[in-house]
C-alpha positions in Angstrom: 17.1 20.2 14.6 16.6 22.2 17.8 15.6 20.0 20.7 12.4 21.3 22.4 11.0 19.8 25.6 7.9 20.6 27.5 6.8 19.4 30.9 3.2 19.7 31.9 1.3 19.5 35.2 -1.3 16.8 35.3 -4.7 18.2 34.3 -7.0 18.7 37.3 -9.4 15.9 38.1 -12.4 18.2 37.9 -12.6 17.8 34.2 -15.1 15.0 34.8 -18.7 15.9 34.9 -20.1 15.6 38.4 -21.5 12.3 39.2 -19.0 10.4 37.1 -16.3 7.9 38.2 -12.8 9.4 38.2 -9.4 7.8 38.4 -7.3 8.0 41.5 -3.6 7.8 41.1 -2.2 4.7 39.6 0.8 4.9 41.9 4.1 6.7 41.6 6.3 3.9 40.1 5.4 2.1 36.9 6.7 -1.2 38.2 4.4 -1.0 41.3 1.1 -0.6 39.5 -1.5 -2.7 41.2 -5.3 -2.6 41.0 -7.2 0.5 39.8 -9.5 2.1 42.3 -12.3 4.4 41.6 -14.4 6.9 43.5 -17.6 8.7 42.6 -18.2 12.4 43.0 -21.8 12.9 44.0 -23.9 15.9 42.9 -25.7 17.1 39.8 -26.7 13.6 38.6 -25.5 12.7 35.1 -26.5 9.6 33.2 -24.0 6.8 33.5 -21.5 6.5 30.8 -21.0 10.1 29.9 -17.7 12.0 30.5 -17.2 15.7 30.0 -13.8 17.4 29.1 -14.4 21.1 28.9 -17.1 21.5 26.2 -16.5 18.0 24.8 -18.8 15.1 26.0 -18.2 11.5 25.2 -20.1 8.4 26.0 -19.0 4.8 26.6 -20.9 1.7 27.8 -21.5 1.7 31.6 -18.7 -0.7 32.4 -16.0 1.6 31.1 -14.5 4.9 32.1 -12.7 7.6 30.1 -9.8 9.8 31.0 -8.0 12.5 29.0 -4.3 11.7 29.2 -2.8 14.3 26.9 -3.9 17.6 25.5 -2.5 21.0 24.7 0.3 22.0 25.2 1.7 18.5 25.1 -0.2 17.6 21.9 -2.6 19.6 19.8 -3.9 17.7 16.8 -2.9 14.0 17.2 -3.3 11.8 14.1 -1.3 8.5 14.6 0.2 6.9 17.6 2.8 4.1 18.4 4.4 2.9 21.6 8.0 1.8 22.0 9.1 -0.9 24.4 9.6 1.6 27.3 6.0 2.9 27.1 7.0 6.2 25.4 4.2 7.3 23.0 5.1 8.7 19.6 2.4 10.9 18.2 2.2 12.5 14.7 0.8 15.9 15.5 -0.7 18.0 12.7 0.1 21.7 12.4 -3.5 22.3 11.3 -2.5 23.0 7.7 -5.0 22.3 5.0 -2.7 23.3 2.2 -2.8 21.0 -0.8 -0.6 18.0 -0.4 1.8 19.0 -3.2 2.2 22.4 -1.5 2.8 20.7 1.9 5.7 18.9 0.3 7.4 22.3 -0.4 6.8 23.5 3.1 6.2 20.5 5.5 4.9 21.7 8.8 3.8 18.6 10.8 5.8 17.0 13.5 6.2 13.9 15.6 6.1 14.2 19.4 7.5 11.8 22.0 5.3 11.7 25.1 6.3 10.2 28.4 4.4 9.4 31.6 7.1 10.2 34.2 4.7 10.2 37.2 3.5 6.7 36.3 -0.2 7.6 36.7 -1.3 6.8 33.2 -1.3 10.4 32.0 1.5 11.9 29.9 3.4 14.7 31.4 6.6 15.2 29.3 7.1 16.0 25.7 10.0 16.2 23.2 9.7 17.0 19.5 11.1 13.7 18.1 11.1 15.0 14.5 9.6 17.9 12.5 9.2 19.2 9.0 6.9 16.4 7.9 4.3 16.4 5.1 0.9 15.1 6.0 1.5 12.0 8.3 -0.5 8.9 7.7 0.7 6.2 10.0 3.3 5.4 12.7 5.1 2.2 13.7 7.8 1.4 16.2 10.1 -1.4 15.2 13.6 -2.5 16.5 14.6 0.9 17.8 13.2 3.1 15.1 10.0 4.9 14.3 8.5 4.5 10.8 6.1 7.1 9.6 4.2 7.4 6.3 4.2 10.9 4.9 3.3 10.7 1.2 5.1 10.0 -1.0 7.6 8.3 1.4 7.8 6.1 4.5 10.4 7.7 6.8 12.6 5.8 9.3 13.6 7.9 12.3 16.2 6.8 14.8 17.4 8.4 18.0 21.0 7.2 18.2 22.0 9.1 21.3 19.0 8.6 23.5 18.0 12.2 24.0 14.4 11.7 22.8 15.1 13.4 19.4 15.6 11.6 16.1 19.0 12.4 14.8 18.9 10.0 11.9 16.3 10.3 9.1 16.2 7.8 6.2 13.7 7.1 3.4 12.6 3.5 3.9 10.2 3.5 0.9 9.3 6.0 -1.8 6.0 5.5 -3.6 6.7 8.4 -5.9 3.1 9.8 -6.0 1.1 12.4 -4.1 -2.4 13.1 -5.3 -5.0 15.7 -4.3 -6.2 14.0 -1.1 -2.7 12.6 0.0 -4.3 9.1 0.3 -1.5 7.5 -1.8 0.2 6.0 1.3 -0.8 4.7 4.7 1.2 2.8 7.3 3.5 1.1 7.9 2.3 -1.9 10.1 4.5 -4.5 11.7 3.3 -8.1 11.5 4.5 -10.9 13.7 5.8 -12.7 10.6 8.7 -10.1 10.5 7.4 -8.2 7.5 6.4 -4.6 7.3 3.1 -3.9 5.5 1.8 -0.7 4.0 -1.1 0.5 1.9 -1.2 2.2 -1.5 -4.3 4.3 -2.1 -5.5 6.8 -4.6 -5.2 5.8 -8.3 -1.9 7.4 -9.4 0.3 5.0 -11.3 3.2 3.4 -9.3 5.9 0.9 -10.3 7.1 -1.8 -7.9 9.9 -4.3 -8.4 8.6 -7.4 -6.7 10.6 -10.2 -5.2 9.4 -12.7 -7.9 11.1 -10.6 -10.6 7.9 -9.0 -11.8 7.8 -5.3 -12.4 4.4 -4.3 -11.3 2.8 -1.2 -13.0 -0.4 -0.4 -11.2 -2.9 2.4 -10.6 -5.1 0.2 -8.3 -5.0 0.3 -4.5 -2.9 -2.4 -2.8 -1.6 -3.9 0.4 2.1 -4.5 0.1 4.7 -6.1 2.4 8.5 -6.3 2.6 11.2 -7.3 5.1 12.7 -4.5 7.2 15.7 -4.4 4.9 13.4 -3.7 2.0 13.8 -7.2 0.4 11.0 -9.6 -0.4 8.5 -7.0 -1.6 5.1 -8.6 -2.4 1.7 -7.5 -3.4 -0.8 -9.0 -0.8 -4.1 -7.8 -2.1 -5.6 -5.4 -4.7 -8.5 -3.0 -4.7 -10.6 -0.5 -6.5 -11.2 1.4 -3.2 -9.8 4.9 -2.9 -8.3 4.7 0.5 -7.1 1.5 2.3 -5.9 2.8 5.7 -5.0 0.5 8.6 -4.0 -3.2 8.9 -4.0 -5.5 11.9 -3.1 -9.2 12.3 -4.7 -12.0 14.3 -2.7 -14.5 16.2 -3.0 -17.0 13.3 -2.0 -14.6 10.6 -5.3 -13.3 9.4 -5.3 -9.7 8.1 -8.0 -7.1 8.6 -8.0 -3.8 6.9 -10.0 -0.6 7.4 -10.7 2.0 4.7 -13.1 4.0 2.5 -15.1 3.5 -0.7 -15.1 -0.3 -0.6 -18.3 -0.1 -2.5 -19.9 2.6 -4.7 -21.9 4.7 -2.3 -25.5 3.7 -2.2 -28.1 2.8 0.4 -25.8 4.2 3.1 -23.0 1.8 2.2 -19.4 2.9 1.5 -16.6 2.3 4.1 -15.8 -0.7 6.2 -13.4 -3.4 7.3 -12.2 -6.2 5.1 -10.9 -9.7 5.9 -7.9 -9.2 3.6 -7.1 -12.6 2.1 -4.0 -13.1 0.1 -4.6 -12.4 -3.6 -8.0 -11.0 -3.1 -9.5 -8.1 -5.1 -11.9 -5.8 -3.2 -13.3 -2.3 -3.7 -15.8 -0.8 -6.0 -15.6 -1.5 -9.7 -13.2 0.9 -11.4 -11.0 0.9 -14.4 -7.9 0.7 -12.3 -8.7 -3.0 -11.8 -8.1 -3.8 -15.5 -5.3 -6.3 -15.8 -5.6 -7.5 -12.2 -6.9 -11.1 -12.2 -9.7 -11.9 -9.8 -11.4 -15.1 -8.7 -14.9 -14.0 -9.6 -16.9 -11.1 -8.4 -15.2 -8.6 -6.1 -14.6 -10.0 -2.7 -17.3 -9.2 -0.1 -16.8 -6.6 2.6 -16.8 -8.2 6.1 -18.2 -5.2 8.0 -20.1 -2.3 6.4 -19.8 1.0 8.3 -21.4 3.4 5.8 -19.9 6.9 5.3 -17.7 6.5 8.4 -14.3 7.5 7.0 -12.9 4.4 8.8 -9.3 4.9 9.8 -7.4 3.6 12.8 -7.8 -0.1 13.5 -6.7 -2.3 16.4 -7.1 -6.0 17.3 -7.1 -6.4 21.1 -4.5 -8.9 22.4 -5.4 -8.4 26.1 -8.7 -8.8 27.8 -8.7 -5.8 30.1 -11.8 -4.4 28.3 -13.4 -7.8 28.0 -13.0 -7.7 24.3 -10.0 -9.9 23.6 -9.7 -10.7 19.9 -12.1 -8.0 18.9 -11.4 -5.3 16.4 -11.7 -1.6 17.3 -12.2 0.9 14.5 -11.9 4.7 14.6 -14.6 6.3 12.5 -13.7 9.9 11.7 -17.0 11.0 10.2 -19.3 9.2 12.6 -17.3 10.6 15.7 -16.9 7.2 17.4 -14.8 4.1 17.9 -16.6 0.9 17.3 -16.0 -2.7 18.6 -16.3 -5.7 16.3 -16.3 -9.2 17.7 -14.9 -11.7 15.1 -17.1 -14.7 14.6 -15.9 -17.5 12.3 -18.2 -18.1 9.4 -17.2 -20.6 6.7 -13.6 -19.9 5.7 -13.8 -16.3 6.9 -15.5 -14.1 9.6 -18.5 -12.0 10.3 -18.6 -9.5 13.1 -20.9 -8.5 16.0 -20.7 -4.8 16.2 -21.2 -2.2 18.9 -20.1 1.3 19.8 -17.3 1.7 22.3 -17.0 5.6 22.5 -19.2 8.1 20.8 -19.7 11.9 20.8 -22.2 14.3 19.3 -19.6 17.0 19.2 -19.1 17.9 15.5 -15.4 18.5 16.1 -14.7 15.1 17.8 -12.8 13.2 15.1 -11.1 10.0 16.2 -8.3 9.0 13.9 -6.4 6.3 15.8 -7.0 3.6 18.4 -4.2 1.6 20.0 -3.9 -0.9 22.9 -1.6 0.0 25.8 0.4 -2.7 27.6 -2.1 -2.9 30.5 -5.0 -3.6 28.1 -6.6 -0.1 28.2 -7.1 1.7 24.9 -5.9 5.1 23.8 -7.9 7.1 21.3 -6.5 10.0 19.3 -9.1 12.8 18.6 -7.5 15.1 16.0 -10.0 17.9 16.6 -11.6 20.2 14.0 -8.8 21.2 11.8 -9.0 18.7 8.9 -10.8 19.8 5.7 -8.7 18.3 2.9 -11.2 16.4 0.7 -13.7 16.6 3.5 -17.1 18.0 2.5 -17.9 19.9 5.7 -18.3 23.6 6.0 -15.2 25.5 4.9 -15.3 27.5 8.1 -11.9 26.2 9.2 -11.4 25.4 12.8 -7.6 24.9 13.4 -8.1 26.4 16.9 -10.4 23.4 17.9 -7.7 21.2 19.3 -7.8 17.5 19.9 -6.4 15.2 22.6 -5.7 11.7 23.6 -8.1 9.7 25.7 -7.8 6.4 27.7 -10.7 3.9 27.9 -10.5 1.4 30.8 -12.8 -1.0 32.4 -14.2 -0.2 35.8 -12.3 -2.0 38.5 -10.0 -3.7 36.1 -6.8 -5.0 37.6 -3.7 -3.6 35.9 -0.9 -6.2 35.6 2.3 -5.7 37.5 5.1 -4.4 35.3 3.0 -4.6 32.1 5.9 -4.1 29.8 8.4 -6.3 31.6 10.6 -3.3 32.5 11.9 -5.2 35.6 12.9 -8.2 33.6 16.4 -8.9 32.1 16.2 -8.8 28.3 19.6 -8.1 26.7 21.3 -11.1 28.4 18.3 -13.3 29.2 18.9 -17.0 28.6 16.9 -18.5 25.7 15.1 -20.7 28.2 13.8 -17.7 30.1 12.7 -15.9 26.9 10.9 -19.1 25.8 8.9 -19.1 29.1 7.8 -15.6 28.4 6.2 -16.7 25.2 3.2 -17.8 27.4 3.3 -14.6 29.5 -0.2 -13.1 29.9 1.3 -9.6 29.4 1.1 -9.3 25.6 3.9 -6.8 25.3 6.2 -9.2 27.2 5.4 -12.2 25.0 5.7 -10.1 21.8 9.1 -8.9 22.9 10.2 -12.4 23.6 9.2 -13.5 20.1 11.3 -10.7 18.6 14.4 -11.5 20.7 14.3 -15.2 20.2 13.8 -14.7 16.4 16.6 -12.2 16.2 19.0 -14.6 18.0 17.8 -17.6 15.8 16.9 -19.6 18.9 15.2 -22.5 17.1 15.6 -25.1 19.8 14.0 -23.0 22.5 11.1 -22.1 20.2 10.7 -25.7 19.1 10.5 -26.9 22.7 7.9 -24.3 23.5 5.9 -25.4 20.5 5.9 -28.9 21.9 4.4 -27.8 25.2 0.6 -28.4 25.5 -0.1 -26.0 28.4 -0.6 -22.7 26.7 -2.0 -22.3 23.2 -1.0 -18.7 23.0 2.6 -19.7 24.0 2.7 -22.3 21.3 1.4 -19.9 18.7 4.1 -17.4 19.8 6.7 -20.1 19.5 5.5 -20.8 16.0 5.7 -17.1 15.1 9.3 -17.1 16.4 10.1 -20.0 14.1 8.4 -18.4 11.1 10.7 -15.4 11.5 13.9 -17.4 11.6 15.6 -18.1 8.2 17.0 -21.6 8.6 16.3 -25.1 7.5 15.8 -26.2 11.1 13.1 -23.6 11.6 11.3 -24.7 8.4 11.3 -28.3 9.6 9.8 -27.3 13.0 7.0 -25.3 11.3 6.4 -28.1 8.9 5.8 -30.5 11.8 3.1 -28.2 13.3 0.9 -28.9 10.2 -0.1 -32.1 11.9 -0.8 -30.5 15.3 -4.1 -31.3 17.0 -5.0 -27.6 17.4 -6.7 -26.0 14.4 -5.1 -22.6 15.1 -1.6 -24.1 15.2 -2.3 -25.9 11.8 -3.6 -22.6 10.3 -0.5 -20.7 11.4 1.9 -23.5 10.4 0.3 -23.4 6.9 0.8 -19.6 6.8 4.4 -20.0 7.7 5.0 -22.8 5.2 3.5 -20.7 2.5 5.3 -17.5 3.5 8.7 -19.3 3.0 7.4 -21.3 0.0 8.7 -24.5 1.7 8.4 -27.3 -0.9 8.9 -30.0 1.8 5.7 -29.0 3.5 3.5 -30.0 0.5 2.4 -33.5 1.8 1.3 -31.9 5.1 -0.5 -29.1 3.3 -2.4 -31.5 1.1 -3.7 -33.2 4.2 -5.1 -29.8 5.4 -7.1 -29.4 2.2 -9.4 -32.2 3.5 -9.9 -30.5 6.9 -13.5 -30.0 8.0 -12.5 -26.6 9.2 -12.8 -24.4 6.1 -10.3 -21.8 7.4 -7.6 -24.5 7.8 -8.3 -25.9 4.3 -8.2 -22.3 2.9 -4.8 -21.8 4.6 -3.5 -25.0 3.1 -4.6 -24.0 -0.4 -3.0 -20.6 -0.1 0.3 -22.1 0.9 0.3 -24.7 -1.9 -0.3 -21.9 -4.4 2.6 -19.8 -3.0 4.9 -22.9 -3.2 3.7 -23.4 -6.8 3.4 -27.2 -6.6 2.0 -28.6 -9.8 1.4 -32.0 -8.3 -1.2 -30.5 -6.0 -3.5 -29.4 -8.8 -5.7 -32.5 -8.6 -6.0 -32.3 -4.8 -6.9 -28.6 -5.1 -9.6 -29.3 -7.6 -11.1 -32.2 -5.6 -11.2 -30.1 -2.4 -12.6 -26.8 -3.7 -15.4 -25.5 -1.5 -18.3 -23.5 -2.9 -17.9 -21.0 0.0 -16.6 -17.7 -1.4 -13.3 -17.3 0.6 -12.3 -20.9 0.3 -13.1 -20.9 -3.4 -11.0 -17.7 -3.8 -7.9 -19.2 -2.2 -8.2 -22.4 -4.2 -8.6 -20.5 -7.5 -5.8 -18.1 -6.6 -3.5 -21.1 -5.7 -4.1 -22.6 -9.2 -3.5 -19.2 -10.7 -0.1 -19.0 -8.9 0.9 -22.5 -9.9 0.1 -21.2 -13.4 0.3 -24.4 -15.4 -2.7 -24.0 -17.7 -2.2 -27.4 -19.5 -2.0 -29.3 -16.2 -5.1 -27.5 -14.8 -7.1 -28.3 -18.0 -6.0 -31.9 -17.9 -6.9 -32.4 -14.3 -10.3 -30.7 -14.8 -11.3 -33.0 -17.7 -14.5 -34.7 -16.7 -15.0 -32.5 -13.6 -18.3 -30.9 -12.9 -19.8 -28.4 -10.5 -17.4 -26.4 -8.3 -14.3 -28.2 -9.4 -15.0 -27.3 -13.0 -15.8 -23.8 -12.1 -12.6 -23.2 -10.1 -10.5 -24.6 -13.0 -12.2 -22.3 -15.5 -11.7 -19.4 -13.1 -8.0 -20.1 -12.8 -7.6 -20.5 -16.5 -9.3 -17.2 -17.1 -7.0 -15.5 -14.6 -3.9 -17.0 -16.2 -5.0 -15.6 -19.6 -5.5 -12.0 -18.2 -2.8 -9.7 -19.5 -0.8 -8.0 -16.8 -1.5 -4.3 -16.0 0.4 -2.1 -18.4 1.5 1.5 -18.1 -1.2 3.9 -19.3 -0.9 7.5 -20.5 -0.3 9.6 -17.4 -2.9 12.3 -16.8 -1.8 15.8 -16.0 -1.8 16.8 -12.4 -5.1 18.5 -11.4 -4.5 22.2 -11.4 -6.1 24.0 -8.5 -8.8 26.5 -9.3 -8.3 30.1 -8.6 -8.6 31.1 -5.0 -12.1 32.2 -4.1 -13.0 35.8 -3.5 -12.6 36.4 0.3 -15.1 39.2 0.3 -17.7 36.9 -1.3 -16.8 34.1 1.1 -17.4 36.5 4.1 -20.8 37.5 2.6 -21.7 33.8 2.2 -20.8 33.1 5.8 -22.8 36.1 7.0 -25.8 34.9 5.0 -25.3 31.3 6.3 -25.4 32.4 9.9 -28.4 34.8 9.2 -30.4 31.9 7.8 -29.3 29.6 10.7 -30.8 32.2 13.1 -34.1 32.2 11.1 -34.3 28.4 10.9 -36.3 27.6 14.0 -38.5 24.5 14.4 -37.9 22.8 11.1 -40.4 20.0 10.3 -38.8 16.8 9.1 -42.0 15.4 7.6 -42.6 18.5 5.5 -38.9 18.4 4.6 -39.2 14.8 3.3 -42.1 15.9 1.0 -40.1 18.9 -0.2 -37.0 16.7 -0.9 -39.1 14.5 -3.2 -41.1 17.3 -4.8 -40.5 18.7 -8.4 -39.9 22.0 -6.9 -36.7 21.1 -5.1 -35.6 18.4 -7.6 -33.4 16.7 -5.0 -34.1 13.2 -6.1 -33.0 14.0 -9.6 -29.4 13.8 -8.5 -29.4 12.3 -4.9 -30.5 8.9 -3.7 -31.8 7.9 -0.3 -32.0 4.1 0.4 -31.3 3.3 -3.3 -34.2 5.6 -4.6 -33.1 8.6 -6.6 -30.4 9.8 -8.9 -26.6 9.1 -8.8 -25.1 12.3 -10.1 -24.7 13.7 -6.6 -23.6 12.0 -3.3 -25.8 9.3 -1.7 -27.6 10.9 1.2 -28.9 7.7 3.0 -26.9 8.4 6.2 -25.9 12.1 5.7 -27.5 13.1 9.0 -25.0 11.0 10.9 -22.0 12.7 9.4 -23.0 16.3 8.7 -24.2 19.1 10.9 -27.1 21.5 10.2 -24.5 24.1 9.2 -22.8 21.7 6.8 -26.1 20.8 5.2 -27.4 24.3 4.8 -24.1 25.5 3.3 -24.2 22.6 0.8 -27.8 23.6 -0.2 -27.4 27.3 -0.6 -23.7 27.5 -1.6 -23.2 24.1 -3.4 -19.8 25.2 -4.7 -18.3 25.8 -1.3 -17.2 22.2 -0.8 -17.4 18.8 -2.6 -17.8 15.3 -1.4 -14.9 12.9 -2.3 -15.3 11.4 -5.8 -17.9 14.1 -6.7 -15.5 17.0 -7.4 -16.1 18.7 -10.8 -13.2 19.2 -13.1 -12.6 21.1 -16.4 -10.8 18.9 -18.9 -9.0 20.4 -22.0 -8.1 18.3 -25.0 -5.5 18.8 -27.7 -8.2 19.7 -30.1 -9.2 22.6 -28.0 -12.4 20.9 -26.8 -13.3 21.4 -23.1 -15.5 19.2 -21.0 -16.9 19.9 -17.5 -18.2 17.3 -15.1 -17.4 14.6 -12.5 -15.0 11.8 -13.4 -17.0 8.7 -12.9 -14.3 6.2 -14.0 -11.1 5.9 -15.8 -9.7 3.1 -18.0 -6.4 2.8 -19.8 -8.1 4.4 -22.8 -10.6 7.0 -21.6 -12.2 9.0 -18.8 -15.9 8.7 -18.3 -17.3 12.2 -17.4 -20.8 12.9 -16.0 -22.1 16.3 -16.7 -25.7 15.9 -15.8 -28.1 13.4 -14.3 -28.4 11.4 -17.6 -25.4 12.8 -19.5 -22.0 11.2 -19.8 -19.1 11.7 -22.1 -16.1 9.5 -22.9 -12.9 11.5 -23.1 -9.8 9.9 -24.8 -7.2 9.7 -22.1 -4.3 10.3 -24.5 -5.9 13.6 -25.7 -6.1 15.2 -22.3 -3.6 18.1 -21.9 -5.0 19.7 -18.7 -7.3 19.1 -15.8 -8.4 22.0 -13.6 -10.5 21.8 -10.5 -14.0 23.0 -11.1 -15.1 26.2 -9.3 -18.8 25.5 -9.8 -20.7 22.6 -8.5 -23.0 20.7 -10.9 -25.7 21.3 -8.3 -27.4 24.6 -9.4 -27.2 27.6 -7.0 -30.2 29.7 -6.1 -32.0 27.6 -3.5 -31.6 30.5 -1.1 -34.1 32.4 -3.2 -36.2 29.4 -4.4 -36.9 28.2 -0.9 -38.0 30.2 2.1 -36.1 30.0 5.4 -38.9 27.9 6.8 -38.6 25.5 3.9 -34.8 25.4 4.2 -35.3 24.6 7.9 -37.7 21.7 7.0 -35.3 20.3 4.4 -32.3 20.4 6.8 -34.5 18.9 9.6 -35.3 16.0 7.2 -31.7 15.4 6.1 -30.6 15.3 9.8 -33.0 12.3 10.3 -31.1 10.3 7.7 -28.9 8.1 9.9 
């Protein structure tokens, strides 16, 4: 690889709209950062909370400020981001290619950039190309001196062994073996404080996984997996019928939260969101890929519904610089914003209180990633206007609309001195000094101390910190350290924390005991089943199931809550124990929820495991469209846009429902209407007037995910055209009209080709006048 470096001058400060707060310099040395100061440029009054960067305007709540910290030529289309311990930022940067994923594998054009803030003012000013020739990147994680990046079908491990800012060692850490049409087969990876690496399988291509328990998992469903950095201990954490699980974050007590898309069948504006991803849970819309995956009742509920947001990057804030400590931040690609979600305990799970953090009306502002910096500010990656793969916007490609990286900070926030602990001794620091840092308010410092103490196996120092009663965060960090150490002494220390007076310590101790399947922890875990705190009791049940203790079956039955998440963990624990005779005996004479949980577990035990099904042929791309026709369509589109002045939404609503337009035959708004076409309940929030008009007059120009038509050919010579609604091990269910469906035998399919014609009929350009089209688009834009 040829090393390429770029230095950039700092962008001028006049990119702020007049009247807005702007940053002064943060100082010239990173170790000397003190308070942030602000000044206000007076003139041309602008409402508070809006910041302008060239033609792009973004808004944040009044207590925050936004700064652009990297843009072209340093970075052009950022997708994912990860910091190393020095503060260097690794960014997966798209080339702007919208080639099909399989084609991108043959000619990978994306790259990873390493950005550095040499001036120490919070803006990046130096770049090296860390690695190149990647297929579509879908995640980045820095761990123990290497950068891990998901680029389907593999997770790469990149290492710079000579310190020149360029990866000279490139290894495949994991190979999922599949790449489907939208490249959503793989996202991640993500580092958990427990020492495991987590990643997501999406799409519905069949994969095979050799699990640590000796099981060979054959699955088409979506999953969250984990394994140790050396690849051992692979486990399936959760299952789903959703298309695209994306990002995973972890709370300080081991709770997992996951963002993604199609968690429910679209309807009433629902679709994407954030899950509280419990061990063993099954989420997502009902789909044939879930056959053979045991579940504890109905599909698990979605914690936070976001609608058609295309939820992607997720972060859980460890610091309080934004006043949002412990809250989730979620990048919403389609809705052009990053949202904040305060976690509120509810039963054995959580609900969220939601608000927007940064928003934009610019149709080409597409946030894909949000991460917390060491000082507690937040970086947001806007990838720009290039992405069109499986995205039903206008096919007028905009690779020239570049993105950038933005920093959100709180006004007058005090930046901690030396936020990454760069001035501290690390390599030769005594265990006692590292143990003191477990309570350090600088979250990057305390996290680094956890990693070093665990790597050294410093059980005594961690155990002493756990015994301290001064800092709850420090005690939790000590417990995380012990959980990561593979020794009997560490297991004993974790086991003792089950009886701690702090509920969070009990919860994390149960997590650690279950993670290691520590049989000696069973007595303490049984005590937790009786806790009045449902989260603590749930954690105890989960651990007992992982340990597989048959003697705990009566205690689990006696303590089963009716609350959904607690019920799930109890039922799944009984399922993992797997002794049907013992469960039946213990349930004899039981009534109510105890009887129900026993019946649920027995039904799960009886479910046959997922088996390999006949593989479907890869979807063959349709023939390239006629470029002359496409230019004519664009010309007509812009001609109509010029004529569409003053559309009336009320008239458009009547037209939408009328027999003349027939929109409700195939499309629903707020649960009223057909289901052949996409749900339109919130379409105005995610599509522009151009997108909507193009979809009406040229419906074959682009398709919404899961509504793509295909042509299926069978061995008999039969052909079927329609939208694949579901697939089971035996058949495909194909919708060809509002009330017409066909079952196609899976084993008889010999070819699947992308459809070139939408099921939505053409001709609305002639059927409706420009004024009526304007009315219809005006109405659709109100659906938010």
